[in-house]
C-alpha positions, 0 to 999 in steps of 0.5 A: 571403580564402577558407579551404582547403576553399573554395579546393578547391571552386573548383578542383573546379569549374574543370575543363578537359577532357583528351583520351584517347589509346591507347598501347602497354603498354611506354609506359604507366608512370605514365600514368592509365587512362582506361577500365577495362581488361578481361582479354582472356583467362583466366589461367591459359589452361588447367589446369596443374601446380602441382608436378612430379609425375605426373598420373592420373585420380583415378577409377582409384584408387577401390579402391586400398589397401595390400593392393590397389596398382596399377601405372600405366603411364608414357606420357611427359612434359609440360613447360611449353610442351608441347602437352597429352597427349591420345593414347590414354589408358587406365585406369591410365595416367599422364603425368609433368608438370612445373610449368606443364605443361598437364593435359588429360582424363582426367587430373585430379589430380597426385601430387608427384614426392617421393611417387612409387614407381617400378617396376621402379626409379627409374633405369628407370621404366616404371610408378608404384605407387599404393596409396591413393585419391587425391582429385581436383584436387590440385596443379592451377592451374585455367583462369581461377582468377586472371583470367577472360576479361572480368574487370576488371584495372585501374579507370579513374583508376589510375596505371599502375605496374610491377606493372600492366604485369606483369599486362597483359603476362601477360594479353595486353593490348597497348594501353590508353586513357590520359589525355593527359599535361598540358603545364605551363609554369613561370615563375620571377619576380624580379630576385633569381633566378639560375641560377648556382651562385656568387651574391652575398648579394642573389641567390637560386638558382632552386630552385622550377623544378628541384623541379617539373621533377623531379616530372614524371619520375615523375608525369603531365605534360610540363614546359616551363621558361618562363624567369625573368620579371624585375621589369620584365617585366609586358608580357612576361608578358602577351605570353607569356600571349596566346601560351599561350592559342593553344598546347597548354599546359594549366597555367601555373605562376608562382613569386613576384610574387603578393603585394602588393609593388611588383613583384608584377604576376602578379595584375594581368596575369591580371586583364586576361584574362577569367577564371573561378573566380578567387581570390587568397589563402587562409587557409593557411600556408605559401603564403597569397598563392596565386593561381588562375584559369581562362582559357578552357581554360587554368589559372593557378596563381600560387605564392609565391616562397618554396621551401617555400611553393611546394612546399606549394602545389604539393602541396595545390593543383596536385596535387589539381587534376591529380587531378580533371581526370585523373579519378584515384582520389581520394587518401586521407590516411595516418592517424597518431598525433601524437607532440607537441602543436601550436598554430596560429591557428584560422582557418588551415589548416597544412601541416606538415613532419613525420616519419612512423615506425612503433612496435614494435607496428606503429602509425604515428606522426608528429612535427611537426618544428621549423623550420616557417618557410617559409624553412627547407629543413632541416626539409623535407629531414628530413621524409617527409610533410606533415601537414595541420592543418585550419581551425577548430581551434587545438590539437592534442594528443599521441595524437590521429589526424591526416592525413598526405600523402606529399610526392610524389603518385606515392607516394600510397596508392590505393584 
């Protein structure tokens, strides 16, 4: 049996190739960028007003003061969306400009509207009066000051979020290259599994498939429910695997039938195929019986049937594998201060249901919840992070810094 780090090393080496595709920005949410996205234009496209006011040439104010004021003739108005004013502009001319209006030469600075004195009156403005030197470049948003043409917008390996889409649409990006969505098929196993609401005490409601299916709504894969394999379906599973090897399915996930019981046939069936990068069992809790194998360009994860074990293994085995094959920016853990002591077996990696909170001083703290047994879903509901307690250490003391991970990978903190 291998430890968690050894298992992760095997996952890393068992990479399968996922093709790229070009898609429209409107369909890009939660997709993984396959190629750096470069800005095709400047932003802003041109120099424009940051305030409502009057644009002037600052050179015209060089010798102005309280005793030597000057009337600047108002040429007209420019609103956002209007063409720049470039008609015969003379010395001591000004143009009214609204926020977002384009500023063109010889105008090079703006006086905010609240600082303007009009002549002959505010109701009948023909001129503005300036009695001081005005510096250049006031209240102007400069061309390319936010993004320059050719500048990197989004790195490859980034998951597209709504803020990215806003930027891409603003900059005129219409299509991007992304990794194709993975195709995952999921099988529940066992005579005890039921999709009914009302069940006898010897049955178990099917929850693992529904949990993983809902994750695909805000993540990176297409989900197919392969149904439930019963205790006598060993040959059926082999038949389905043969068909899957000829299909577009990338990853097969089973839940249950991976331990050492009479009806735990998933490992036996997988061993009948020529596989590489195989392992069965890891020194972890929950999820010890986990299975992994690569068969040609297909990946098989055999997860334990217990719901919490299945959820933990999906989070700490399947997600890191997906991260690797889609070339995602590597995930970084959240660092938090431990609020309570904890002790585990030294040779195990523990995935602990935990509650992350913030102190009055803004520091992150994490409490390891009671009820860590793998059958307990109450503590999973109350948790908001998984805490990872690594192999090789048994005692964890209040006040030390430990690594935490969000339950859903789509909420992860990126570089």
